[in-house]
C-alpha positions as CSV (number, residue, x, y, z in Angstrom):
1,X,2.1,25.1,4.8
2,X,3.9,23.9,7.6
3,X,0.9,22.3,9.3
4,X,-0.3,20.8,6.1
5,X,-3.8,20.1,4.5
6,X,-5.5,17.4,3.3
7,X,-6.5,16.9,-0.7
8,X,-7.9,14.2,-2.3
9,X,-6.5,11.6,0.4
10,X,-3.1,13.0,0.4
11,X,-1.6,14.7,3.0
12,X,0.4,17.9,1.6
13,X,3.1,19.0,4.0
14,X,6.1,21.4,4.0
15,X,8.9,19.8,5.7
16,X,12.8,20.1,5.9
17,X,14.5,17.4,3.7
18,X,15.8,14.9,6.3
19,X,19.5,15.4,6.7
20,X,19.6,19.4,5.6
21,X,18.9,22.5,7.8
22,X,18.3,25.2,5.3
23,X,16.3,23.2,2.4
24,X,12.5,22.9,2.7
25,X,10.4,20.8,0.2
26,X,7.0,20.2,-0.2
27,X,5.6,15.8,0.3
28,X,3.1,14.2,-0.1
29,X,1.9,11.8,2.4
30,X,-1.2,9.6,2.6
31,X,-3.7,10.9,4.9
32,X,-4.9,9.3,7.7
33,X,-8.8,9.0,6.7
34,X,-7.8,6.6,3.5
35,X,-5.6,4.3,5.8
36,X,-8.8,3.9,8.1
37,X,-10.9,3.4,5.5
38,X,-8.6,0.4,3.8
39,X,-8.3,-1.0,7.3
40,X,-12.2,-1.1,7.6
41,X,-12.6,-2.8,4.6
42,X,-9.7,-5.4,5.1
43,X,-11.2,-6.2,8.5
44,X,-14.6,-6.4,7.0
45,X,-13.7,-9.0,5.0
46,X,-11.7,-11.2,7.0
47,X,-14.1,-10.9,10.0
48,X,-13.2,-14.2,12.0
49,X,-17.2,-15.3,11.4
50,X,-16.8,-14.8,7.9
51,X,-17.8,-17.6,5.9
52,X,-17.0,-16.8,1.8
53,X,-14.7,-18.9,0.1
54,X,-11.1,-18.3,0.9
55,X,-10.5,-17.7,-3.2
56,X,-13.2,-15.1,-3.4
57,X,-11.9,-12.8,-0.4
58,X,-8.5,-13.3,-1.8
59,X,-9.5,-11.9,-5.4
60,X,-11.2,-9.0,-3.7
61,X,-8.6,-8.3,-1.2
62,X,-6.1,-8.1,-4.4
63,X,-8.4,-5.9,-5.8
64,X,-8.7,-3.1,-3.3
65,X,-5.3,-3.4,-2.6
66,X,-3.9,-2.8,-5.9
67,X,-6.2,0.0,-6.5
68,X,-5.3,1.4,-3.5
69,X,-1.5,1.5,-3.8
70,X,-1.5,2.5,-7.4
71,X,-3.5,5.7,-6.5
72,X,-1.4,6.5,-3.4
73,X,1.9,5.3,-5.5
74,X,3.0,8.7,-5.9
75,X,3.1,9.9,-2.2
76,X,5.8,9.3,0.4
77,X,4.4,6.0,0.9
78,X,7.0,3.1,1.1
79,X,6.8,2.4,5.1
80,X,3.1,2.8,5.2
81,X,2.7,-0.1,2.0
82,X,5.0,-2.2,4.2
83,X,3.4,-1.8,7.5
84,X,-0.5,-2.3,5.5
85,X,1.2,-5.5,4.5
86,X,2.1,-6.8,7.4
87,X,-1.4,-5.9,8.8
88,X,-3.0,-7.8,5.6
89,X,-0.8,-10.8,6.2
90,X,-1.6,-11.2,9.7
91,X,-5.6,-10.5,9.1
92,X,-5.5,-13.4,6.6
93,X,-3.8,-15.7,8.3
94,X,-6.0,-15.2,11.5
95,X,-8.7,-15.6,9.4
96,X,-7.8,-18.8,7.8
97,X,-7.0,-20.4,11.1
98,X,-10.4,-19.4,12.1
99,X,-11.9,-21.0,9.4
100,X,-10.1,-24.0,9.1
101,X,-9.5,-24.3,12.8
102,X,-5.7,-24.7,12.4
103,X,-3.3,-24.4,14.7
104,X,-0.2,-22.6,14.4
105,X,2.0,-25.4,13.4
106,X,-0.3,-26.4,10.5
107,X,-0.2,-22.5,9.5
108,X,3.9,-22.9,9.2
109,X,3.3,-26.1,7.6
110,X,1.0,-24.6,5.0
111,X,3.3,-21.2,4.5
112,X,6.6,-22.1,5.1
113,X,9.4,-23.0,2.4
114,X,11.7,-25.3,2.8
115,X,14.7,-22.7,3.1
116,X,12.9,-21.0,6.6
117,X,10.8,-18.3,4.8
118,X,7.6,-17.7,4.1
119,X,5.3,-18.0,1.1
120,X,1.9,-15.6,0.3
121,X,-1.2,-16.7,1.9
122,X,-2.6,-18.5,-1.5
123,X,-5.9,-20.6,-2.1
124,X,-6.8,-22.2,-5.1
125,X,-4.3,-20.9,-7.2
126,X,-5.0,-17.0,-5.7
127,X,-2.2,-15.4,-3.9
128,X,-2.3,-12.6,-1.8
129,X,-1.1,-9.2,-3.4
130,X,2.2,-8.0,-2.0
131,X,1.8,-4.4,-1.6
132,X,5.5,-4.0,-0.7
133,X,6.2,-4.9,-4.7
134,X,4.5,-1.7,-5.6
135,X,7.2,0.9,-6.5
136,X,6.8,4.2,-5.3
137,X,7.2,7.0,-8.0
138,X,7.3,10.5,-7.1
139,X,7.3,13.6,-8.7
140,X,10.7,15.1,-9.8
141,X,11.3,18.7,-9.5
142,X,12.6,19.6,-12.8
143,X,12.7,23.4,-12.6
144,X,14.9,25.2,-15.8
145,X,14.7,21.8,-17.3
146,X,11.2,22.2,-18.4
147,X,11.2,22.9,-21.9
148,X,9.5,26.3,-22.7
149,X,6.6,26.0,-25.2
150,X,7.3,29.5,-27.4
151,X,10.9,28.8,-28.2
152,X,11.4,27.4,-32.0
153,X,7.5,28.7,-33.0
154,X,7.5,30.7,-36.3
155,X,5.2,33.6,-36.5
156,X,4.9,33.7,-40.0
């Protein structure tokens, strides 16, 4: 178990809990193969020479990322979602720069808000989905708090 194994896209591994020396827990991470597959799909959709309408590309990207994130939200995935969010944002911005022949100044004018922050890339009312907003809910260890199904049964 310390080496871990892959199962249904998850990497299941036995590790020490961070900050402790004696407690070991089973963690589920996202395996490498689904990450590579998702990145390949994103690259295919945002290829520089792609002539698909930006609205259609953003709709398809949102569908893929929502489904992927909802499947893997039960793993140790917060850092992975953040890293993928960064990857997707840059892919979309680079693709739109090539498509519209924008300079970086045009991108800033399009995506910067008046307070100095950045808005999500958007096209025709469709906004790019933010992977960082997906809440990661891992399994809680319940041990003896799991109710016993055989107590309270009347055998009359």
